[in-house]
N, C-alpha and C positions, 0 to 999 in steps of 0.2 A: 760658675754658671755657663760661661761661654763654652767651656770644654764639654759640658753636658749637652748643650745645644748642638755643637758640632757632631758629637757622637750620635745623637738622636737622628741627625740628618744623613749620616753615613749609611749607604745602602750595603750593609754587611749581612743582612738576614736572608735566609732562603725564602723564596716566594711561597706564600700560603696556597692552599688548595683553591681558595676563592680567586686569587690572582691568576693561577694557572687556568682555571675554568673560564675566567673573563677573557684571557688571552686567546683561548681556543675558540670562544664565541666570535672573536674578531678575526679569526683565520690565522692566528700566529701560533704555530706549532713547530716542533723540531723537524727539520728537513735536511736530508743528506743527498745531494746529487750523485755523489760517488757510489752510494749504496744502490741508487736507481740504476746506474750504469752497470754495476756488477750483476745485480739480480736479473736484469733484463737480458744482458748478454749471456749469462749462464743459462737462463731459460731458453733463449733462442738457439744456442749451441746444442742444448739437450734435445730440443725438438728437431733440430736439423739432423742430428745423428740418430734419433729415434724413428724418424719418418723419412728414410732415404728414398723410398719409392715416390713419395710426393714431390720431393726436391727434383728427382730425375724427370718426372712427368712435367714439372714446371719448366725445366731447362729444355726439354724436347719441344714443348709448346712454344717457348720463346724462340727456339731455333726455327720452327716452321713459320713463326710470325715474321721472321727476317728473310725467309726464302720464299719467293713467289713463283719460281720457275716450275716446280712440280705441279702445283695447282693449275697453272695455265696450260701445261702440257696435257694434263688429264681432264681438262675442260671444267675444272672447279673454279669458283669465284675466289679471288684473294680475300674477300670479306669473310669467307669461312674460317680462314686461319686467324683473322682478327677476332672473330667470335669465339673461337677455341681459346685464344690467349686471354681474352677478357674473362671467360669462365674460370680459367685456371688462376688468374689473379684474384678473383673473388674467393675461390676455394682456398688459396694460400692465405688470404686475409683472414678467413674464418678459422682456419686450422692454426695459424700462427698468431694472428692479431688478437683474437679473444683471449687465449691463454696468457699472452704478454700483458694485456690490460689487467687481467686478474692478478698477475704477479706484481704489477705496478701498485695496485690497490693494497695488496697484502704487505708490500714493502713499506708503504706509508703507514699502514696499521701497526706494523712492528716498530718502525722508527718513531712515529709521532704519538704512539700510545693510544691509537684508536682512529676512527674515521670521523671527521667533522666536516660539515658543509656550511660555508659562510659566504655571503655575497658582499660582505664589507670590503674585502680586497679589490672587488671589481668596481667599487664606487669611483666615479670620475674625480680626479684631483688635479688641480693645475700644477702642483709641484712635480707630478710625474712627467709633464712635457716641458718643464723648465730646463733649458740647456745648462744653466749655471748649476742647478742642483745635480744634474747628471754628471757634470765635470767634477763636482765635489765628491760624488760617490766613487768615481773612477780613481781619483787621486787621494782618496781617504785611506785611513789605516786598514779598513776592511778590504778596500780594493787592492791594496798592496799585498795583503795576506792571501787573497784569492790568486793574484799573479804568482806569488811565491809557491802556493800549492800547485798551480798548473805547471810551473817549471819543474818542481820536484817530481810530479807525476810523469812528465815527459822523460826526465832523466832516469827515473826508476824503471819505467816500462821499457825504455830504450836499453837500459842495462840488462834487463831480463832477456830481451831479444838477442843482444850481442852474446850473452852467456850461452844461450841455447845453441845459437849458430856456431859458437866457438867449440862446443862439445862435438858437433858433427862436421867441423871444418874439413877434416880429411876426406869424408865421403862427399862433401859438397864440391871440393876441388876436382874430384874425379868424375863429375857429372858430364863433362864434355867428351869422355871416351866412349860410352855406349851410345846407342841411337837415341833420337829425340824422345820417342815414346817412353823408353826405359828411364831416361833422365827426368822427364816430367813426373813419372810414377814415383821415382825415388824422392824427388823434391816434395811431392804431395804427402809422402809418408812422414815428413818432418812437421807438417802443418798441425796435426792434433797435439803433438808434444808442445809446440810453440804456443798453441791456443790454451792448453791446460796451464802452462807456466804463466801466461799473461792473466788468466782468470784468477790464479792464486795471488798474483801481484795486485789485481784489482780488488780482491777480497781484503787484502791488507790495507790498501788505500781507503776502501770503504769503511772498514772498522775504525781506522784512525780519524777519518772525516766525521763519522757519526759521533765519536767521543768528543771531538772538538765542537761540533755543532750543538750538541747537548749542553756542553759546558758554557758555550757562548750564549745560548738561549736562556739558561738559568741565570747567568750573569746579568743579562739585560733586564730580567724580571726581579732582580734582588730588591729587597725592601729595607727601608730604614725603620727604626723603632717608632718614629712618628707615623709612617705609613701603616704599620701594624695597628697602632692605636686608632687611626682614622678608619681603617677597615673594620675593626671591632665595633666602632661606633655605628658604622653604616649597617652592619649585619645584625648586631644585637641591640642597636638603639642607643640613644644618649642615656647616660646614667640618670639624669633628671627625669627623663620620660619613663624609664623603667621604674623608678621610685614612685612616680605618680600612678603608674598602672598598678603596681603592687598595693598602693594605698587604696585605690578604687576597688581592687579585688577584695582587700580586707574589709572595706566598708560594706561591700555587697554580701560577703560571707557573714559578717556580724548582723546585718539586717535580716538575712535569711534565718539565722539562729534565733533572733528575737521573735520573728514571726512564728517560728516553730514552737517556741516556748509559750507564746501568747495563747495557744490553743488550750492550755491548762486553765485559762481564765474564763472559759465558755460558760461555767456555771453561774457567772455573774451577768451574762448577756441578757439584754432585753429584746433585741431584734438584730437581724442581719440584713445587709443590703448586698445583692449579688449582681453578676454581670453575664450571664446567669451562672456560669461555672468557672470562668477565667479569673474573676476577682470576687473576693468576699470580705466584707467588713462587719465586725460584730460591735454593736453599740450598747452602752449601759446608760439607762435613764429611768428614773422613777417619777411618776406623775406627781406633780406638786413641788418637786425640788426646784430650787432657784438656780442651781448649777446647770450649765449646758451639757448636752449629751457627750459622753466620753467614749473614745475608741479603746476597747480592751483586747481586741484581736483583729488581725487582718492578714491577708496573704493572697498570692496569685498562683495559678497552676495547681500543683498537687496540694499545696497548703490550703488553697481556697476550697478544694474538694473535701479536705479533712474538716474544715470549719463548717461546711454545709452538712456533712455527715453528723458532726457533733450536735448541730442545731436540730437535726431531725430526731436524734436520740433524746434530746432534752425538750422537744416540742417547742422550740423557739420560733416565733414567727419570722417570716422573711418577705422581702420585696425585691423583685427583679427590676433594677434600674441601672443600666450600663453606665450612663453619664454620671449619676450620683455615686455609684460604687467606685468608679475611677477617680472622681474628684476627691472623695474621702481618702482613698488609698494614697494618692500622690500629694495631698496637702496636709495631712495630719498623721503624726506618729502615734505609736501605741502608748496609751496612758495619757494622751493629750485630749483636750476638749475640741469639739468641732469648731472650725473657724466661723466667725460671725456671718460671712457672706453665704454660708450654707445653712444657717439656722432655719430659714423658712422652708427650704427643700427637705431638711431632716425632720422638721416638725410635721410636714405633710405625710412623710413616709411613716413616721412613728404613729401618727393618728390612724392611718390606714391599717397598719399592723395591729394596733390595739383593738380596733373595731372588728377585724377579722377574728382575732383571738376571742372576742366576746360573743362570737356567733353571728354577727351581722353579715349580710350579703350586700356588698357595695361594689361599684365599679372601681377598677384600678385608677388612681388619680394620675393626672399629667403633672410631672415634676419638672419645673424649669430650673436650669442651672445657668448662672452667669457665664457669658461667653468666654471670659478670660479663665474660667475654671473647667472648661471642657478639655479633656485629654483623650488621646488615643491610647491603644493598649501598650505602647512603648513609652508613655509619659510625655509625649510631645503635646504642647498646648495648641489650642485652636488658633489658626492664623487669621481668623476674621477680626 
């Protein structure tokens, strides 16, 4: 038994879709900082080389911003250069900033499996400003792993840089022989190659980090057998509650079937009480009998309409009395006699219907129902 209990508590099961959905609602999704670094740098380099004129204009505006001599000699205010530089900064922000924001969002969409917005991570928590908790995070296993990853990244990218420069070492050593302009031009020709090699290295680091972050995320959300059982109870309900619901559904279905079948007894009906169309109750009573009136058919909604139609076909008298119809419907089952508290009300109704059937012209009687037997259409009793 102890072994079974320990096994049920071991978080060895993959997280369910509900657990992943709940984590996403709390703002917990897969995140990879290295993938952000790679995609944003790649997009930035692509834009830089795709829009050289914009970059050159920006550098020229920046140069004029730092040189005030020509403006003063030509009688122009230095603020003109500042205005030009500010416009260029706004232009560069729009041209470069917006695409990079889109790249950042698409990266999270690809890494995290979609875009989710949650304000829960922004909720203030005292633990976030607790220095002891901060130190624990720094010197935790996760903190050491992050430090190890940073060192590997530095050595890996440094190795790539050394490798690229070593390939061009003979040319680099001869840069001092030509003039300064030729040396700088030659040195800048190495920059795209170095940049491409570093981007490849960042792509490898990003892919490894993404795989690790996804594994760690799934590991944190793993569930035990007991967790799966508890979640099943929360989503599908307790077995006892489900059994009770099924029982009520079966009772409602059986009741509906009995009411449908009771329409076949309408040839025995003496009178019907209606509400006027939502409820209908068919009564059987012969004058002079000692037995109380008996309900031989009843129904609500469509069944009530069928009872009323059958009564019209058979010329069965009826009385519209909402309170009495609901009282009979909710207090007496098909085949049972009317309860004693309703004898007087039913007697008045039957007497009225009998006189109408005999051809008499009389006013509709006022039928009083005991307050405890007054129901609404849903079967709720009067609160008075």
